C-alpha positions in Angstrom: 19.8 59.9 40.8 22.4 58.5 43.2 23.2 55.7 40.8 23.6 58.1 37.9 26.1 60.3 39.8 28.2 57.4 40.9 28.3 56.1 37.3 29.3 59.5 36.1 32.1 59.9 38.6 33.7 56.5 38.3 33.9 56.5 34.6 36.6 59.3 34.3 38.7 57.7 37.0 38.8 54.4 35.2 39.7 56.1 32.0 42.5 58.0 33.8 44.0 54.8 35.3 44.1 53.2 32.0 46.1 56.1 30.6 48.6 56.4 33.5 49.4 52.7 33.8 51.4 52.2 30.6 53.6 55.3 31.4 54.8 54.5 35.0 54.4 50.7 35.2 56.3 49.6 32.1 58.6 46.6 33.1 60.9 47.2 30.2 61.8 50.8 31.1 62.4 50.0 34.8 64.9 47.3 34.1 67.0 49.3 31.7 68.3 52.1 34.0 70.0 49.9 36.7 72.0 48.0 34.0 73.4 51.3 32.6 74.3 52.6 36.1 76.2 49.4 36.9 78.3 49.6 33.7 79.4 53.2 34.6 80.4 52.2 38.1 82.5 49.3 36.9 84.3 51.4 34.4 85.1 54.0 37.1 86.7 51.4 39.4 88.7 49.5 36.8 89.7 52.2 34.4 90.2 55.2 36.6 93.5 56.2 34.9 91.9 56.0 31.4 88.9 58.1 32.5 90.7 60.7 34.6 94.0 60.8 32.8 95.9 60.4 36.2 99.0 58.2 35.9 101.0 59.5 38.9 99.4 60.7 42.1 102.1 62.4 44.3 99.7 62.9 47.2 99.4 59.1 47.5 102.9 57.9 46.6 104.6 60.5 48.8 103.0 58.9 51.9 105.6 56.1 52.0 108.4 58.6 51.8 106.9 60.7 54.5 107.1 57.8 56.9 110.9 57.5 56.3 111.6 61.2 57.2 113.7 61.0 60.4 112.4 62.7 63.5 115.6 62.4 65.6 117.7 65.6 65.5 121.0 63.7 65.1 119.8 62.0 61.9 120.3 63.5 58.4 117.1 64.7 56.7 118.8 64.6 53.2 120.0 61.1 53.3 118.4 58.7 50.7 119.8 55.5 49.3 123.2 56.3 50.8 124.8 53.2 52.4 127.3 53.1 55.2 129.8 51.5 52.8 129.6 54.5 50.5 130.0 56.9 53.4 133.1 55.1 54.7 134.6 54.9 51.3 134.2 58.6 50.8 135.9 59.3 54.1 138.7 57.0 53.1 139.2 58.9 49.8 139.2 62.2 51.7 142.2 60.9 53.6 143.9 59.7 50.4 143.5 63.2 48.9 144.9 64.9 52.0 147.9 62.6 52.1 148.6 63.2 48.5 148.4 67.0 49.1 150.8 66.6 52.0 153.4 64.8 49.9 153.1 67.5 47.1 153.5 70.2 49.7 156.7 68.6 50.9 158.0 68.6 47.3 157.1 72.2 47.0 159.0 73.1 50.1 162.1 71.1 48.9 162.3 72.7 45.5 161.7 76.2 47.0 164.9 76.0 49.1 167.6 78.5 48.3 170.2 75.8 47.6 167.8 74.0 45.2 166.0 76.9 43.7 164.0 75.2 41.0 161.0 77.6 41.1 159.1 76.0 38.3 159.0 72.6 40.0 158.2 74.3 43.3 155.3 76.1 41.7 154.1 72.9 40.0 154.1 70.9 43.2 152.5 73.6 45.2 149.6 73.9 42.7 149.3 70.1 42.7 149.1 70.1 46.5 146.3 72.7 46.4 144.5 70.7 43.8 144.5 67.5 45.9 143.3 69.6 48.9 140.4 70.9 46.8 139.6 67.3 45.8 139.4 66.4 49.5 137.1 69.4 50.2 134.9 68.5 47.2 134.5 65.0 48.7 133.7 66.5 52.1 131.0 68.7 50.5 129.5 65.8 48.7 129.5 63.7 51.9 127.5 66.4 53.6 125.2 66.8 50.6 124.3 63.1 50.7 123.7 63.1 54.5 126.9 61.4 55.5 129.3 62.5 58.3 132.8 63.6 57.5 135.4 61.8 59.7 138.9 63.1 59.1 141.7 60.7 59.8 145.4 60.9 60.5 147.8 62.1 57.8 151.2 60.4 57.4 154.2 62.7 57.6 155.9 62.7 54.1 159.7 62.7 53.4 161.4 66.0 53.1 164.4 65.1 51.0 164.1 64.2 47.3 167.7 64.1 46.2 168.7 61.0 44.2 172.2 60.1 43.3 171.5 58.5 39.9 168.3 60.2 38.8 168.6 63.6 40.3 166.0 65.3 42.4 163.8 66.6 39.5 163.4 63.2 37.9 163.0 61.4 41.2 160.3 63.7 42.4 158.4 63.6 39.1 158.5 59.8 39.1 157.2 59.9 42.6 154.4 62.3 41.5 153.5 59.9 38.7 153.3 57.0 41.1 151.2 59.1 43.4 148.7 60.0 40.7 148.3 56.4 39.7 147.7 55.4 43.3 145.1 58.1 43.8 143.4 56.9 40.6 143.3 53.3 42.0 141.7 54.6 45.1 139.1 56.5 43.1 138.3 53.4 41.1 137.8 51.5 44.3 135.4 54.3 45.5 133.5 53.9 42.2 133.4 50.1 42.7 131.9 50.5 46.1 129.2 52.8 44.7 128.5 50.3 41.9 128.2 47.4 44.4 125.6 49.4 46.4 123.7 50.6 43.3 124.6 54.2 44.2 124.2 55.7 40.7 124.6 59.3 42.0 128.0 58.6 43.6 129.2 56.8 40.5 128.3 59.8 38.4 130.0 62.1 40.9 133.3 60.1 40.8 133.2 59.8 37.0 132.4 63.4 36.2 134.6 65.1 38.9 137.6 62.9 39.3 138.3 60.0 36.9 138.7 62.0 33.7 140.9 64.5 35.4 143.1 61.7 36.8 143.7 60.3 33.3 144.8 63.7 32.1 147.1 64.2 35.0 148.8 60.8 34.6 149.3 61.6 30.9 150.9 65.0 31.6 153.2 63.8 34.3 154.2 60.8 32.2 155.4 63.2 29.5 157.4 65.2 32.1 159.1 62.0 33.3 160.0 61.1 29.7 161.4 64.6 29.1 163.5 64.6 32.3 164.9 61.2 31.5 166.0 62.5 28.1 167.8 65.6 29.4 169.4 63.9 32.4 170.7 65.7 35.5 172.6 68.5 33.8 171.8 71.9 32.4 168.6 70.7 30.8 166.9 70.5 34.2 167.1 74.3 34.5 165.4 74.7 31.1 162.7 72.2 32.0 162.2 74.1 35.3 161.8 77.4 33.3 159.2 75.7 31.1 157.1 74.7 34.2 157.5 78.2 35.6 156.0 79.7 32.4 153.2 77.1 32.1 152.3 77.0 35.7 150.2 73.9 35.1 149.4 71.5 38.0 148.6 67.8 37.9 
């Protein structure tokens, strides 16, 4: 009886092993899964942008800018790609604008005298002086905006007399104004050149949009005034020209 029981028990086990073996021990199925897994990992490493759609990751790229943020209180936090040459050139142009404003202010004071009394010319030169001062302040504001330091320099005392024996005071002063506007334009072009040499696109755009176009218009307007004053001479026509300026009230 013992032999019969052993035979009866072993037979089902052998049958069970034969059925299980093809399912869990198949060589072909075990080798397939690792190959597929390797392909997926390789695609994730080499084609991350294609899979995730991420082209620009600010959290990573901002790290190099974070290192450049100054920690010293005396250093500007806003300064970026702004060279010392550009900073010095702006300070120089500020001085140019203030000097031009000073000259125009002297002209205003002259033509406002009681024994000269050309109110139109006085008004024109006063407005021109204020405009040049506004240009200086605009440059100062931009200097601070870019993280530079404004350093004001000395202003030369202008002449106070504009009488000219041959030309008369009106023509002489207007020719001086024309020369002054051309000089300021030359200095602005130099500032633009410095910005170009230092690849400062923002400073170039600032000079072009805020100053250069306006300078061309001012030069054209004053050139016409000089031509008109040359035509009318020193006589009674100067008074009519002065009245025209008084009505227009336009500054260079």
